N, C-alpha and C positions, 0 to 999 in steps of 0.2 A: 651470591647474596641469599638470603632466605626468602625474600620477596619475589626473586626472579623466577620466571618459569621457563621451563625447558621447551624446545621446540615442539616436541610431542605434546605437552600440557598444552601450550598455546593452541595447537591444531584441534585438540579435543574441545577445548573451551569455546573455539570458533565453530566447531561442528555442533557443539550443543546449542549455541545461540542461533544457528541457522535453522535448526530443527524447530526451535521455539517460534521463529518468524513464519516458517512453513505452516506450523499448526494454526497460527493466527490467520494466515492468508486462506486457509481452507474453511474456517469457521463460517457458518451459514450467515451469521449476522453481519460479518464484514463484507462477504459476497453481496448480500442484499444492500448495504450500503454503498457498495460501489455502483451497483445498477441504479440505484435512485440518484447518485451523483451525476451519473453519465446522462440520466433522463433530463435532470435539471439543468445541466449544462446544455443539452440539445435545444430544450425549450427556451432558454435565456437568449442564446445565439440566434435562434428563429425569430424570437421577438424582436431582436435587435435589428435583424435583416429586415423584416417586415416593417419595421418603423422607418428605416432608411429608404425603403422602397415607396412607401407611401408618401414621402415629401414631394 
């Protein structure tokens, strides 16, 4: 059929998608957002733990 991809075409398409994902993962804005999220999670869990400890 005309819409079916060969195995090689499917692999090439998957490789292109993976390259696009890697490009976003290396973006400085994405890396900074990940660090901010990690800091927020740490602060939130620390606040919860301190709240439980103060009871």
